[in-house]
N, CA, C and O atoms as a GROMACS GRO file, in nm:
protein
  340
    1MET      N    1  -7.082   5.305   0.382
    1MET     CA    2  -7.081   5.366   0.470
    1MET      C    3  -7.072   5.453   0.522
    1MET      O    4  -6.961   5.491   0.562
    2ARG      N    5  -7.241   5.556   0.556
    2ARG     CA    6  -7.203   5.707   0.624
    2ARG      C    7  -7.207   5.751   0.773
    2ARG      O    8  -7.259   5.694   0.869
    3CYS      N    9  -7.148   5.850   0.768
    3CYS     CA   10  -7.109   5.877   0.824
    3CYS      C   11  -7.022   6.057   0.855
    3CYS      O   12  -6.934   6.120   0.796
    4SER      N   13  -7.134   6.091   1.014
    4SER     CA   14  -7.217   6.215   0.949
    4SER      C   15  -7.113   6.274   1.100
    4SER      O   16  -7.090   6.184   1.180
    5VAL      N   17  -7.060   6.405   1.131
    5VAL     CA   18  -6.972   6.430   1.279
    5VAL      C   19  -7.134   6.517   1.376
    5VAL      O   20  -7.159   6.629   1.331
    6ASP      N   21  -7.190   6.488   1.446
    6ASP     CA   22  -7.298   6.545   1.448
    6ASP      C   23  -7.259   6.637   1.519
    6ASP      O   24  -7.281   6.748   1.469
    7GLY      N   25  -7.171   6.637   1.688
    7GLY     CA   26  -7.094   6.740   1.691
    7GLY      C   27  -6.923   6.722   1.764
    7GLY      O   28  -6.889   6.628   1.836
    8LEU      N   29  -6.853   6.817   1.729
    8LEU     CA   30  -6.717   6.840   1.788
    8LEU      C   31  -6.767   6.964   1.860
    8LEU      O   32  -6.853   7.040   1.817
    9LEU      N   33  -6.684   6.975   2.000
    9LEU     CA   34  -6.718   7.097   2.052
    9LEU      C   35  -6.567   7.092   2.128
    9LEU      O   36  -6.482   7.073   2.041
   10PRO      N   37  -6.525   7.100   2.221
   10PRO     CA   38  -6.412   7.090   2.331
   10PRO      C   39  -6.501   7.236   2.365
   10PRO      O   40  -6.564   7.315   2.294
   11TYR      N   41  -6.470   7.228   2.512
   11TYR     CA   42  -6.583   7.262   2.593
   11TYR      C   43  -6.524   7.287   2.714
   11TYR      O   44  -6.425   7.214   2.715
   12GLN      N   45  -6.528   7.372   2.859
   12GLN     CA   46  -6.473   7.382   2.965
   12GLN      C   47  -6.587   7.330   3.113
   12GLN      O   48  -6.697   7.377   3.088
   13MET      N   49  -6.591   7.274   3.211
   13MET     CA   50  -6.697   7.247   3.257
   13MET      C   51  -6.615   7.436   3.404
   13MET      O   52  -6.515   7.506   3.419
   14LEU      N   53  -6.731   7.418   3.455
   14LEU     CA   54  -6.699   7.552   3.563
   14LEU      C   55  -6.686   7.531   3.603
   14LEU      O   56  -6.653   7.459   3.508
   15ARG      N   57  -6.641   7.460   3.762
   15ARG     CA   58  -6.539   7.349   3.863
   15ARG      C   59  -6.440   7.409   3.941
   15ARG      O   60  -6.365   7.503   3.911
   16ALA      N   61  -6.445   7.369   4.004
   16ALA     CA   62  -6.314   7.478   4.121
   16ALA      C   63  -6.230   7.330   4.077
   16ALA      O   64  -6.301   7.238   4.038
   17PRO      N   65  -6.062   7.305   4.085
   17PRO     CA   66  -6.026   7.416   3.917
   17PRO      C   67  -6.099   7.366   3.831
   17PRO      O   68  -6.155   7.257   3.817
   18VAL      N   69  -6.083   7.531   3.730
   18VAL     CA   70  -6.142   7.504   3.621
   18VAL      C   71  -6.068   7.354   3.508
   18VAL      O   72  -5.960   7.319   3.459
   19SER      N   73  -6.153   7.328   3.513
   19SER     CA   74  -6.150   7.197   3.363
   19SER      C   75  -6.197   7.187   3.206
   19SER      O   76  -6.262   7.272   3.145
   20SER      N   77  -6.150   7.064   3.157
   20SER     CA   78  -6.141   7.131   3.072
   20SER      C   79  -6.160   6.993   2.954
   20SER      O   80  -6.079   6.901   2.964
   21ARG      N   81  -6.281   6.983   2.834
   21ARG     CA   82  -6.251   6.901   2.792
   21ARG      C   83  -6.290   6.867   2.640
   21ARG      O   84  -6.335   6.961   2.574
   22ALA      N   85  -6.280   6.755   2.585
   22ALA     CA   86  -6.380   6.732   2.403
   22ALA      C   87  -6.451   6.660   2.396
   22ALA      O   88  -6.436   6.550   2.448
   23LEU      N   89  -6.569   6.700   2.321
   23LEU     CA   90  -6.681   6.641   2.319
   23LEU      C   91  -6.681   6.613   2.169
   23LEU      O   92  -6.642   6.701   2.092
   24LEU      N   93  -6.741   6.447   2.106
   24LEU     CA   94  -6.713   6.414   1.925
   24LEU      C   95  -6.820   6.306   2.031
   24LEU      O   96  -6.826   6.237   2.133
   25ARG      N   97  -6.928   6.387   1.855
   25ARG     CA   98  -6.972   6.310   1.880
   25ARG      C   99  -7.009   6.201   1.721
   25ARG      O  100  -6.900   6.164   1.678
   26LEU      N  101  -7.106   6.155   1.646
   26LEU     CA  102  -7.008   6.058   1.557
   26LEU      C  103  -7.128   5.971   1.488
   26LEU      O  104  -7.149   5.856   1.527
   27SER      N  105  -7.198   6.023   1.394
   27SER     CA  106  -7.327   5.972   1.395
   27SER      C  107  -7.272   5.822   1.268
   27SER      O  108  -7.168   5.839   1.204
   28ALA      N  109  -7.322   5.740   1.255
   28ALA     CA  110  -7.256   5.606   1.127
   28ALA      C  111  -7.366   5.488   1.104
   28ALA      O  112  -7.422   5.396   1.163
   29SER      N  113  -7.357   5.560   0.962
   29SER     CA  114  -7.473   5.437   0.885
   29SER      C  115  -7.450   5.382   0.818
   29SER      O  116  -7.447   5.442   0.711
   30LEU      N  117  -7.403   5.194   0.804
   30LEU     CA  118  -7.387   5.134   0.786
   30LEU      C  119  -7.461   5.074   0.665
   30LEU      O  120  -7.542   4.986   0.697
   31ILE      N  121  -7.450   5.103   0.516
   31ILE     CA  122  -7.542   5.064   0.371
   31ILE      C  123  -7.519   4.986   0.330
   31ILE      O  124  -7.396   4.984   0.328
   32GLY      N  125  -7.594   4.816   0.243
   32GLY     CA  126  -7.543   4.736   0.204
   32GLY      C  127  -7.493   4.799   0.027
   32GLY      O  128  -7.513   4.896  -0.047
   33ALA      N  129  -7.430   4.690   0.030
   33ALA     CA  130  -7.454   4.848  -0.184
   33ALA      C  131  -7.448   4.675  -0.289
   33ALA      O  132  -7.398   4.565  -0.265
   34GLY      N  133  -7.497   4.710  -0.363
   34GLY     CA  134  -7.460   4.583  -0.503
   34GLY      C  135  -7.629   4.509  -0.523
   34GLY      O  136  -7.632   4.464  -0.408
   35GLU      N  137  -7.704   4.485  -0.556
   35GLU     CA  138  -7.766   4.398  -0.610
   35GLU      C  139  -7.803   4.342  -0.498
   35GLU      O  140  -7.886   4.398  -0.427
   36SER      N  141  -7.759   4.245  -0.470
   36SER     CA  142  -7.847   4.128  -0.271
   36SER      C  143  -7.830   4.227  -0.202
   36SER      O  144  -7.744   4.259  -0.284
   37ALA      N  145  -7.829   4.289  -0.148
   37ALA     CA  146  -7.754   4.402  -0.051
   37ALA      C  147  -7.986   4.485  -0.078
   37ALA      O  148  -8.096   4.486  -0.022
   38GLY      N  149  -7.904   4.536  -0.213
   38GLY     CA  150  -8.032   4.719  -0.252
   38GLY      C  151  -8.015   4.837  -0.186
   38GLY      O  152  -8.070   4.947  -0.183
   39ASN      N  153  -7.918   4.779  -0.133
   39ASN     CA  154  -7.919   4.975  -0.058
   39ASN      C  155  -8.009   5.003   0.060
   39ASN      O  156  -8.086   5.092   0.097
   40GLN      N  157  -7.949   4.844   0.116
   40GLN     CA  158  -8.012   4.849   0.260
   40GLN      C  159  -8.020   4.893   0.424
   40GLN      O  160  -8.013   5.014   0.442
   41LEU      N  161  -8.028   4.853   0.482
   41LEU     CA  162  -7.990   4.970   0.615
   41LEU      C  163  -7.899   4.854   0.614
   41LEU      O  164  -7.925   4.772   0.526
   42LEU      N  165  -7.747   4.814   0.728
   42LEU     CA  166  -7.755   4.769   0.795
   42LEU      C  167  -7.719   4.766   0.925
   42LEU      O  168  -7.675   4.676   0.995
   43GLY      N  169  -7.748   4.891   0.949
   43GLY     CA  170  -7.657   4.907   1.106
   43GLY      C  171  -7.659   5.047   1.075
   43GLY      O  172  -7.634   5.089   0.962
   44GLN      N  173  -7.706   5.163   1.229
   44GLN     CA  174  -7.656   5.270   1.285
   44GLN      C  175  -7.638   5.293   1.400
   44GLN      O  176  -7.679   5.187   1.446
   45LYS      N  177  -7.612   5.342   1.472
   45LYS     CA  178  -7.451   5.391   1.582
   45LYS      C  179  -7.486   5.486   1.557
   45LYS      O  180  -7.506   5.511   1.438
   46VAL      N  181  -7.515   5.609   1.684
   46VAL     CA  182  -7.462   5.729   1.742
   46VAL      C  183  -7.321   5.635   1.882
   46VAL      O  184  -7.328   5.540   1.960
   47PHE      N  185  -7.225   5.724   1.847
   47PHE     CA  186  -7.095   5.667   1.948
   47PHE      C  187  -7.051   5.832   1.958
   47PHE      O  188  -7.061   5.907   1.861
   48THR      N  189  -6.991   5.885   2.119
   48THR     CA  190  -7.011   5.970   2.159
   48THR      C  191  -6.829   5.978   2.263
   48THR      O  192  -6.763   5.888   2.314
   49VAL      N  193  -6.810   6.100   2.257
   49VAL     CA  194  -6.651   6.005   2.302
   49VAL      C  195  -6.718   6.122   2.391
   49VAL      O  196  -6.831   6.171   2.376
   50GLU      N  197  -6.580   6.168   2.528
   50GLU     CA  198  -6.556   6.224   2.558
   50GLU      C  199  -6.390   6.238   2.686
   50GLU      O  200  -6.383   6.186   2.798
   51VAL      N  201  -6.292   6.312   2.626
   51VAL     CA  202  -6.210   6.327   2.718
   51VAL      C  203  -6.152   6.452   2.756
   51VAL      O  204  -6.123   6.537   2.671
   52PRO      N  205  -6.129   6.474   2.917
   52PRO     CA  206  -6.037   6.471   2.960
   52PRO      C  207  -5.906   6.597   2.893
   52PRO      O  208  -5.802   6.573   2.832
   53ALA      N  209  -5.947   6.684   2.922
   53ALA     CA  210  -5.758   6.815   2.824
   53ALA      C  211  -5.724   6.783   2.901
   53ALA      O  212  -5.790   6.736   2.994
   54ALA      N  213  -5.544   6.800   2.893
   54ALA     CA  214  -5.489   6.858   2.994
   54ALA      C  215  -5.409   6.904   3.088
   54ALA      O  216  -5.322   6.884   3.173
   55ALA      N  217  -5.515   7.012   3.003
   55ALA     CA  218  -5.463   7.153   3.098
   55ALA      C  219  -5.595   7.251   2.914
   55ALA      O  220  -5.628   7.244   2.796
   56ALA      N  221  -5.612   7.355   3.104
   56ALA     CA  222  -5.759   7.477   3.019
   56ALA      C  223  -5.766   7.544   2.914
   56ALA      O  224  -5.843   7.639   2.900
   57ASP      N  225  -5.665   7.492   2.802
   57ASP     CA  226  -5.601   7.601   2.738
   57ASP      C  227  -5.641   7.590   2.563
   57ASP      O  228  -5.713   7.498   2.524
   58ALA      N  229  -5.598   7.671   2.487
   58ALA     CA  230  -5.650   7.588   2.368
   58ALA      C  231  -5.539   7.470   2.260
   58ALA      O  232  -5.548   7.460   2.138
   59ALA      N  233  -5.434   7.389   2.355
   59ALA     CA  234  -5.330   7.344   2.298
   59ALA      C  235  -5.361   7.235   2.436
   59ALA      O  236  -5.308   7.126   2.412
   60GLY      N  237  -5.418   7.237   2.546
   60GLY     CA  238  -5.444   7.125   2.629
   60GLY      C  239  -5.615   7.071   2.589
   60GLY      O  240  -5.644   6.960   2.633
   61GLY      N  241  -5.746   7.161   2.494
   61GLY     CA  242  -5.834   7.145   2.434
   61GLY      C  243  -5.817   7.068   2.250
   61GLY      O  244  -5.898   6.994   2.194
   62ALA      N  245  -5.693   7.117   2.199
   62ALA     CA  246  -5.677   7.026   2.109
   62ALA      C  247  -5.623   6.915   2.037
   62ALA      O  248  -5.634   6.850   1.933
   63GLN      N  249  -5.557   6.925   2.147
   63GLN     CA  250  -5.498   6.762   2.202
   63GLN      C  251  -5.579   6.615   2.238
   63GLN      O  252  -5.560   6.494   2.224
   64ALA      N  253  -5.696   6.724   2.301
   64ALA     CA  254  -5.767   6.607   2.351
   64ALA      C  255  -5.896   6.587   2.206
   64ALA      O  256  -5.981   6.515   2.153
   65MET      N  257  -5.854   6.662   2.206
   65MET     CA  258  -5.992   6.693   2.026
   65MET      C  259  -5.887   6.580   1.943
   65MET      O  260  -5.947   6.496   1.878
   66ALA      N  261  -5.696   6.572   1.942
   66ALA     CA  262  -5.752   6.466   1.913
   66ALA      C  263  -5.740   6.301   1.944
   66ALA      O  264  -5.746   6.203   1.870
   67ARG      N  265  -5.719   6.318   2.090
   67ARG     CA  266  -5.731   6.178   2.115
   67ARG      C  267  -5.886   6.146   2.131
   67ARG      O  268  -5.922   6.028   2.124
   68ALA      N  269  -5.992   6.263   2.155
   68ALA     CA  270  -6.104   6.229   2.123
   68ALA      C  271  -6.181   6.148   1.945
   68ALA      O  272  -6.283   6.081   1.932
   69VAL      N  273  -6.116   6.176   1.875
   69VAL     CA  274  -6.103   6.142   1.670
   69VAL      C  275  -5.988   6.039   1.731
   69VAL      O  276  -5.916   6.050   1.632
   70ASP      N  277  -5.932   5.970   1.795
   70ASP     CA  278  -5.892   5.847   1.810
   70ASP      C  279  -5.960   5.734   1.849
   70ASP      O  280  -5.972   5.621   1.801
   71GLU      N  281  -6.004   5.792   1.951
   71GLU     CA  282  -6.079   5.740   2.043
   71GLU      C  283  -6.253   5.688   1.948
   71GLU      O  284  -6.292   5.572   1.932
   72ALA      N  285  -6.294   5.762   1.920
   72ALA     CA  286  -6.442   5.714   1.810
   72ALA      C  287  -6.368   5.612   1.685
   72ALA      O  288  -6.438   5.522   1.638
   73ALA      N  289  -6.258   5.626   1.646
   73ALA     CA  290  -6.287   5.596   1.486
   73ALA      C  291  -6.204   5.434   1.533
   73ALA      O  292  -6.214   5.343   1.450
   74ALA      N  293  -6.121   5.405   1.670
   74ALA     CA  294  -6.108   5.273   1.746
   74ALA      C  295  -6.278   5.210   1.758
   74ALA      O  296  -6.327   5.120   1.689
   75GLN      N  297  -6.313   5.250   1.816
   75GLN     CA  298  -6.515   5.231   1.812
   75GLN      C  299  -6.542   5.243   1.708
   75GLN      O  300  -6.571   5.124   1.700
   76LEU      N  301  -6.564   5.282   1.605
   76LEU     CA  302  -6.616   5.288   1.437
   76LEU      C  303  -6.635   5.126   1.341
   76LEU      O  304  -6.721   5.056   1.288
   77SER      N  305  -6.431   5.135   1.375
   77SER     CA  306  -6.389   5.040   1.342
   77SER      C  307  -6.446   4.901   1.399
   77SER      O  308  -6.431   4.797   1.335
   78ARG      N  309  -6.512   4.905   1.522
   78ARG     CA  310  -6.477   4.792   1.593
   78ARG      C  311  -6.631   4.747   1.605
   78ARG      O  312  -6.683   4.642   1.643
   79TRP      N  313  -6.683   4.865   1.558
   79TRP     CA  314  -6.877   4.832   1.511
   79TRP      C  315  -6.828   4.821   1.430
   79TRP      O  316  -6.794   4.706   1.459
   80LEU      N  317  -6.768   4.841   1.302
   80LEU     CA  318  -6.786   4.757   1.196
   80LEU      C  319  -6.703   4.575   1.154
   80LEU      O  320  -6.691   4.507   1.052
   81GLN      N  321  -6.669   4.562   1.285
   81GLN     CA  322  -6.567   4.451   1.170
   81GLN      C  323  -6.694   4.389   1.279
   81GLN      O  324  -6.698   4.266   1.270
   82GLY      N  325  -6.771   4.430   1.351
   82GLY     CA  326  -6.938   4.291   1.396
   82GLY      C  327  -6.964   4.313   1.281
   82GLY      O  328  -7.054   4.229   1.293
   83TYR      N  329  -6.974   4.346   1.173
   83TYR     CA  330  -7.028   4.360   1.039
   83TYR      C  331  -6.978   4.294   0.946
   83TYR      O  332  -7.047   4.261   0.850
   84GLY      N  333  -6.820   4.253   0.959
   84GLY     CA  334  -6.725   4.155   0.907
   84GLY      C  335  -6.667   4.288   0.738
   84GLY      O  336  -6.645   4.281   0.617
   85ARG      N  337  -6.670   4.401   0.868
   85ARG     CA  338  -6.594   4.550   0.711
   85ARG      C  339  -6.497   4.565   0.779
   85ARG      O  340  -6.408   4.642   0.743
   0.00000   0.00000   0.00000
């Protein structure tokens, strides 16, 4: 399996009141290995997770990003289970 993080971005939305969110975009490619699979592409998926921060500061952004990473990992795991992995 190959994974790449396409974007890892804490950002603030300019609204009243100001809110902060974490945005994570992850691309995954599942590639079969061995003689029977022949390095064949079995599946690809892009995961996008957006999580609100509790506060519009660095600590709030870091906590939101940690939750976004956890959610992306859970989604990736469920996707892989669909392939019996």
